[in-house]
TIKOL-437059 format. One line per 3 residues: number of its first residue (from 0); their letters; for each residue y, x, z of N, C-alpha, C. Coordinates in steps of 0.02 Angstrom, whole numbers, plus 50000, padded with zeros to 5 digits. Atoms other than C-alpha are relative to their C-alpha. Example, Ala and Ser with C-alpha at 12.3 -4.5 7.8 and 13.67 -1.06 7.14 Angstrom:
# TIKOL-437059
0> as> 49941/50045/50000/49775/50615/50390/50060/50045/50000  49941/49958/49997/49947/50684/50357/50055/49961/50037 $
This chain:
# TIKOL-437059
0> mgq> 50061/50011/50040/50132/51161/52804/50003/49931/49967  49994/50067/50027/50159/50973/52783/50052/49996/49946  49947/50001/50050/50323/51000/52691/49979/50036/49936 $
3> agq> 50024/49963/50058/50241/51128/52578/49952/49957/49959  50047/50043/50035/50101/51005/52540/50035/49945/49962  49963/50051/50035/50226/50869/52499/50034/50027/49938 $
6> ald> 49967/49969/50057/50319/50989/52386/49952/50010/49943  50050/49992/50051/50157/51028/52297/49983/49934/49967  50016/50065/50027/50119/50842/52278/50055/49976/49953 $
9> lgg> 49944/50020/50042/50293/50809/52211/49999/50038/49934  50005/49960/50061/50271/50951/52089/49947/49974/49954  50053/50028/50041/50108/50875/52032/50021/49936/49966 $
12> cnt> 49975/50063/50029/50190/50705/52007/50048/50014/49942  49952/49983/50053/50330/50785/51908/49964/50025/49938  50039/49974/50057/50203/50877/51801/49967/49943/49962 $
15> asr> 50032/50057/50033/50109/50714/51767/50050/49958/49961  49948/50039/50034/50271/50625/51724/50022/50034/49937  49980/49964/50059/50321/50762/51606/49948/49997/49945 $
18> srl> 50053/50002/50050/50151/50755/51521/49997/49932/49965  49999/50066/50032/50175/50569/51489/50060/49990/49955  49940/50008/50040/50345/50591/51411/49988/50006/49925 $
21> pkl> 50013/49997/50073/50284/50651/51240/49964/49938/49974  50035/50060/50022/50166/50501/51231/50047/49941/49993  49952/50054/50003/50309/50383/51269/50046/50008/49939 $
24> fll> 49958/49987/50059/50417/50465/51136/49963/49983/49936  50040/50016/50059/50275/50451/51009/49992/49925/49991  50006/50073/50003/50253/50267/51054/50064/49969/49974 $
27> der> 49936/50026/50024/50438/50234/51029/50010/50014/49926  49993/49982/50071/50436/50326/50862/49955/49956/49957  50046/50041/50039/50284/50227/50805/50026/49928/49995 $
30> mas> 49973/50067/50001/50365/50061/50853/50059/49996/49951  49944/49998/50046/50523/50110/50759/49977/50004/49928  50027/49994/50067/50420/50161/50609/49970/49935/49976 $
33> drk> 50029/50064/50017/50324/49997/50612/50054/49949/49983  49945/50047/50014/50488/49900/50619/50032/50014/49932  49972/49983/50065/50557/49995/50470/49953/49978/49944 $
36> aei> 50049/50021/50050/50396/49962/50373/49999/49925/49992  49997/50074/50003/50407/49777/50418/50061/49977/49959  49939/50017/50038/50586/49768/50352/49991/50017/49926 $
39> atg> 50012/49979/50069/50536/49864/50195/49955/49950/49964  50045/50049/50030/50394/49741/50163/50037/49937/49981  49961/50059/50015/50513/49594/50173/50048/50011/49942 $
42> vil> 49953/49984/50055/50639/49678/50057/49963/50004/49934  50040/49994/50062/50504/49720/49929/49980/49931/49974  50020/50068/50020/50441/49540/49928/50060/49961/49973 $
45> aat> 49941/50038/50021/50616/49465/49916/50026/50025/49933  49975/49973/50063/50670/49583/49776/49955/49982/49942  50047/50018/50053/50513/49546/49677/50007/49927/49980 $
48> vaq> 49994/50072/50014/50529/49357/49693/50066/49984/49966  49935/50012/50030/50714/49362/49651/50001/50018/49926  50003/49979/50071/50683/49457/49489/49954/49954/49959 $
51> lav> 50045/50047/50035/50538/49342/49444/50036/49934/49986  49963/50063/50010/50651/49191/49468/50051/50008/49943  49952/49988/50054/50785/49267/49356/49964/50002/49932 $
54> atf> 50038/49994/50063/50655/49309/49223/49974/49932/49977  50030/50065/50017/50581/49133/49230/50053/49950/49978  49952/50054/50012/50738/49027/49230/50060/50021/49958 $
57> ssg> 49945/49979/50043/50860/49133/49130/49981/49992/49927  50013/50006/50071/50877/49120/48943/50041/50052/49962  49964/49952/50041/50928/49240/48807/49990/50072/50019 $
60> lpq> 50014/49931/49980/50855/49395/48889/49934/50021/49966  50059/49985/50040/50733/49472/48764/49945/50037/50038  50051/49962/49965/50644/49586/48889/49951/49956/50038 $
63> feg> 50044/50045/49963/50569/49433/48974/49960/49953/49955  50031/50049/50045/50513/49337/48820/49927/50018/49986  50070/49992/50017/50327/49311/48791/49959/50039/50051 $
66> kaf> 50035/49961/49949/50274/49393/48955/49977/49957/50059  50029/50046/49952/50219/49239/49052/50030/50006/50070  49969/49993/49935/50347/49255/49191/49997/49937/50041 $
69> gar> 50011/50062/49962/50324/49073/49239/49936/50005/50041  50063/49991/49964/50144/49114/49285/50006/50056/50052  49992/49945/49953/50196/49277/49367/50039/49979/50062 $
72> lva> 49961/50024/49943/50321/49185/49477/49955/49969/50053  50049/50029/49953/50171/49098/49556/49949/50053/50021  50056/49954/49987/50037/49233/49542/50021/50061/50041 $
75> ypl> 49982/49938/49966/50133/49387/49601/50012/49990/50075  49991/50010/49928/50194/49317/49769/49934/49984/50036  50065/50016/49969/50020/49246/49802/49958/50063/50009 $
78> mml> 50039/49938/49994/49938/49414/49767/50031/50047/50052  49966/49956/49951/50069/49507/49871/49987/49977/50071  50009/50027/49932/50042/49392/50020/49927/49991/50019 $
81> avp> 50071/50012/49987/49852/49379/50004/49973/50046/50054  50027/49951/49952/49813/49539/50100/50030/49989/50070  49974/50015/49933/49936/49508/50245/49973/49936/50030 $
84> fcy> 50026/50064/49975/49875/49328/50258/49928/50009/50026  50070/49989/49979/49691/49380/50265/49997/50044/50062  50000/49955/49943/49732/49518/50388/50019/49962/50064 $
87> vih> 49979/50039/49942/49821/49397/50505/49944/49953/50022  50056/50045/49983/49676/49273/50496/49944/50039/50035  50052/49958/49970/49551/49412/50533/50020/50021/50071 $
90> rri> 49975/49979/49935/49660/49469/50678/49993/49945/50052  50006/50057/49954/49660/49296/50755/49927/49985/50017  50071/50013/49989/49473/49274/50733/49970/50051/50049 $
93> tgs> 50028/49947/49958/49433/49441/50814/50037/50009/50066  49961/49992/49939/49568/49427/50947/50032/50068/50007  49970/49933/49997/49640/49596/50902/50073/49996/50019 $
96> tap> 49930/49996/49981/49806/49645/50979/50034/50060/49967  49971/49943/50035/49834/49795/50866/50059/49978/49957  49942/50018/50042/50003/49796/50776/49980/49994/49927 $
99> lpw> 50015/50009/50071/50003/49740/50596/50016/50064/49961  49988/49939/50040/49991/49883/50469/50052/49988/49946  49946/50017/50047/50159/49850/50388/50007/50053/49945 $
102> sgf> 49994/49948/50052/50159/50018/50298/49948/49988/49945  50051/50016/50050/49996/49969/50212/50020/49941/49958  49977/50059/50037/50067/49799/50164/50054/50020/49949 $
105> ali> 49945/49978/50043/50223/49883/50092/49973/50038/49939  50028/49962/50056/50119/50003/49987/49965/49955/49950  50036/50046/50044/50012/49862/49918/50049/49957/49959 $
108> mtp> 49951/50043/50035/50166/49757/49872/50044/50038/49951  49953/49963/50041/50268/49896/49793/49984/50001/49926  50014/50001/50072/50175/49901/49625/50025/49937/49965 $
111> fli> 49975/50061/50031/50224/49720/49593/50075/50005/49989  49928/49990/50007/50406/49763/49623/50016/50048/49943  49989/49951/50053/50394/49914/49508/49989/49968/49931 $
114> dvt> 50015/50032/50064/50315/49810/49370/50056/49953/49979  49947/50048/50016/50447/49673/49379/50065/50036/49985  49938/49962/50011/50590/49798/49391/49998/50035/49933 $
117> gnt> 50006/49969/50065/50524/49889/49239/50014/49951/49944  49984/50051/50050/50533/49727/49142/50074/49981/50002  49929/50018/49994/50706/49685/49209/50044/50052/49965 $
120> lnl> 49961/49946/50031/50772/49854/49150/49977/50016/49930  50026/49991/50068/50674/49840/48987/49970/50069/49989  50028/49933/50004/50587/50005/49024/49935/50002/49959 $
123> yds> 50063/50001/50037/50422/49951/48946/50011/50007/49925  49985/49997/50071/50505/49936/48776/50044/50059/49981  49953/49947/50017/50634/50074/48789/49976/50070/50019 $
126> vsw> 50026/49935/49979/50534/50214/48873/49926/50002/49983  50068/50000/50027/50373/50260/48784/49946/50015/50052  50051/49980/49951/50285/50336/48935/50002/49958/50063 $
129> wdd> 49993/50039/49939/50338/50205/49062/49936/49963/50020  50061/50038/49985/50180/50100/49048/49946/50046/50028  50051/49952/49976/50067/50253/49071/50016/50023/50071 $
132> lnh> 49980/49979/49932/50166/50312/49222/49987/49945/50050  50012/50057/49956/50154/50138/49296/49927/49994/50021  50071/50008/49984/49966/50132/49285/49976/50053/50049 $
135> fvn> 50019/49948/49953/49950/50297/49376/50032/49989/50068  49964/50005/49936/50083/50273/49509/49984/49935/50037  50013/50063/49966/50051/50090/49543/49931/49997/50032 $
138> wll> 50067/50000/49970/49865/50114/49571/49995/50051/50056  49995/49953/49945/49904/50265/49678/50027/49965/50062  49970/50035/49943/50015/50157/49789/49955/49944/50026 $
141> laa> 50043/50055/49980/49897/50008/49789/49939/50025/50039  50058/49972/49966/49745/50112/49835/50019/50033/50067  49978/49970/49938/49845/50207/49966/50011/49946/50053 $
144> gig> 49991/50055/49953/49893/50041/50046/49933/49973/50026  50067/50021/49979/49711/49987/50048/49971/50051/50048  50025/49947/49955/49669/50154/50127/50030/49997/50069 $
147> vll> 49968/50007/49934/49796/50128/50266/49967/49945/50040  50033/50055/49965/49713/49963/50308/49929/50020/50021  50069/49981/49984/49536/50034/50299/49995/50056/50051 $
150> srs> 50001/49945/49951/49585/50183/50406/49992/49974/50071  50008/50030/49933/49586/50064/50554/49929/49978/50013  50069/50021/49992/49404/50021/50524/49958/50058/50026 $
153> kas> 50045/49949/49975/49252/50118/50582/49969/50042/49943  50027/49962/50057/49222/50191/50409/50006/50074/50012  50000/49927/49989/49173/50373/50429/49938/50028/49965 $
156> ppw> 49949/49950/49989/49161/50515/50390/50059/49992/49952  49941/50008/50042/49332/50539/50308/49986/50001/49926  50014/49996/50072/49258/50587/50140/49972/49934/49974 $
159> alg> 50027/50065/50021/49163/50421/50135/50056/49949/49992  49943/50045/50005/49325/50327/50168/50039/50014/49936  49964/49981/50062/49409/50424/50027/49965/49974/49938 $
162> wlv> 50037/50025/50058/49271/50381/49904/50003/49924/49997  49995/50073/49999/49278/50199/49959/50066/49977/49972  49934/50018/50025/49464/50190/49926/50005/50013/49925 $
165> agl> 49999/49984/50071/49445/50276/49757/49959/49950/49959  50042/50048/50035/49303/50159/49708/50030/49931/49996  49968/50065/50001/49395/50002/49758/50059/50000/49952 $
168> gai> 49944/49995/50047/49549/50061/49663/49977/49997/49928  50026/50000/50068/49445/50093/49507/49977/49930/49979  50023/50068/50015/49365/49920/49517/50059/49953/49989 $
171> lai> 49941/50042/50009/49535/49838/49537/50036/50016/49935  49969/49981/50064/49602/49937/49389/49964/49967/49942  50039/50033/50052/49461/49870/49281/50014/49925/49999 $
174> gwe> 49986/50072/49995/49491/49693/49345/50068/49983/49973  49933/50013/50025/49676/49706/49305/50001/50002/49924  50002/49996/50073/49640/49760/49126/49965/49940/49970 $
177> lge> 50033/50062/50024/49521/49613/49105/50049/49942/50002  49950/50053/49995/49660/49499/49165/50053/50006/49946  49951/49989/50054/49784/49577/49043/49972/49979/49932 $
180> wya> 50032/50019/50064/49661/49555/48900/49998/49924/49993  50005/50073/50004/49634/49371/48942/50068/49967/49992  49934/50033/50000/49818/49331/48969/50043/50018/49940 $
183> fir> 49952/49978/50051/49904/49433/48834/49969/50024/49935  50023/49961/50058/49792/49530/48714/49956/49959/49953  50052/50031/50042/49652/49416/48650/50030/49957/49944 $
186> hgt> 49968/50040/50053/49772/49305/48553/50067/50030/49980  49936/49969/50014/49915/49430/48536/49999/50044/49939  49993/49957/50059/49973/49557/48408/49976/50071/50013 $
189> eld> 50019/49932/49982/49906/49711/48500/49925/50010/50000  50073/49998/49997/49722/49677/48472/49971/50062/49967  50026/49942/50037/49699/49822/48350/50001/50064/50043 $
192> tay> 49994/49940/49958/49755/49953/48479/49979/49987/50072  50015/50020/49930/49693/49861/48634/49946/50045/50031  50056/49962/49973/49532/49962/48653/50023/50068/50027 $
195> qdt> 49976/49934/49980/49616/50133/48659/50050/49994/50058  49951/50009/49947/49759/50069/48767/49967/49982/50066  50035/50021/49939/49640/49986/48890/49963/50058/50033 $
198> lgd> 50035/49942/49972/49534/50143/48910/50049/50048/50033  49951/49955/49971/49689/50247/48939/50028/49973/50066  49974/50030/49939/49757/50125/49069/49949/50003/50057 $
201> efl> 50052/49996/49949/49590/50119/49161/49992/50071/50026  50005/49930/49979/49582/50309/49162/50057/50018/50047  49942/49983/49959/49759/50326/49232/49997/49964/50067 $
204> gtm> 50007/50036/49938/49728/50191/49360/49948/50030/50046  50053/49969/49960/49567/50273/49417/50022/50067/50028  49974/49937/49975/49653/50442/49431/50049/49989/50058 $
207> gag> 49955/50016/49945/49789/50365/49538/49962/49979/50062  50040/50021/49943/49660/50282/49649/49962/50059/50030  50035/49941/49975/49564/50446/49661/50046/50044/50042 $
210> lag> 49952/49961/49961/49720/50538/49720/50015/49966/50066  49990/50037/49938/49750/50401/49847/49941/50009/50048  50059/49990/49959/49571/50419/49908/50001/50068/50034 $
213> lwv> 49995/49933/49972/49598/50606/49933/50052/50001/50057  49948/50003/49949/49759/50572/50030/49975/49965/50063  50026/50038/49943/49672/50443/50140/49949/50041/50039 $
216> avr> 50051/49960/49966/49527/50560/50177/50032/50056/50042  49965/49947/49963/49643/50703/50228/50036/49970/50061  49963/50033/49946/49748/50583/50333/49952/49980/50056 $
219> krr> 50049/50021/49950/49593/50515/50421/49972/50060/50037  50027/49940/49969/49526/50689/50454/50049/50029/50051  49950/49975/49954/49689/50744/50533/50005/49955/50062 $
222> als> 49997/50046/49943/49693/50588/50642/49941/50010/50047  50060/49989/49959/49515/50619/50702/50004/50066/50037  49994/49934/49967/49552/50803/50740/50048/49997/50058 $
225> qqi> 49952/50006/49946/49699/50752/50849/49970/49962/50060  50031/50039/49946/49585/50636/50950/49948/50041/50038  50051/49960/49968/49461/50775/50992/50029/50034/50062 $
228> pra> 49972/49970/49940/49489/50828/51175/49992/50076/50000  50002/49928/49997/49530/51008/51201/49958/50024/50059  50043/49972/49947/49408/51114/51302/50044/50029/50055 $
231> g> 49963/49972/49943/49465/51163/51476/50050/49952/50027 $
């Protein structure tokens, strides 16, 4: 009887151990994913700064002329690092021990790399639809990164989080166009077509942010459904 009871207890322990194994595997996979995202963030930042430096200090390259790359060399890294910096400060103030959302940081930084790379390869001047594609894809990535960060907050239900991400993306798209107007258009040669171009860019940016908001809402809903305990 005693041996049978011990066998049953051992069986129970084995069952409990086996039930913990999937959680351990998921934890390992998440840590590996976070590490890859951290490396990707560093590579994105380094590649962007390197191209900005080449554009600023090189001469005789027409694709970089008249595009204020000296200012971008300062502004782009500051904007790319602003969100991680603020997140780290907030983390220290609140005493949070949650891992940093490197995937969100990488998504937010990627549009800057795409923009600089497009200039390096002269795609803005050689490919007619490149600028339009950029406004859609870049705001999709930027808003998706914001959504990854906000997904850790208490914002609910998922549809509200999606609308928040889409709204923030749209506001940032408008702000970016205002910045472009002030820096390049108001005293440039594109003033006659600026109105139509600006409206088109804002529309594409808003559509990209809207798609990101939908993705974030679906992602949040799936995460919440997995947290619901099963009956029985």
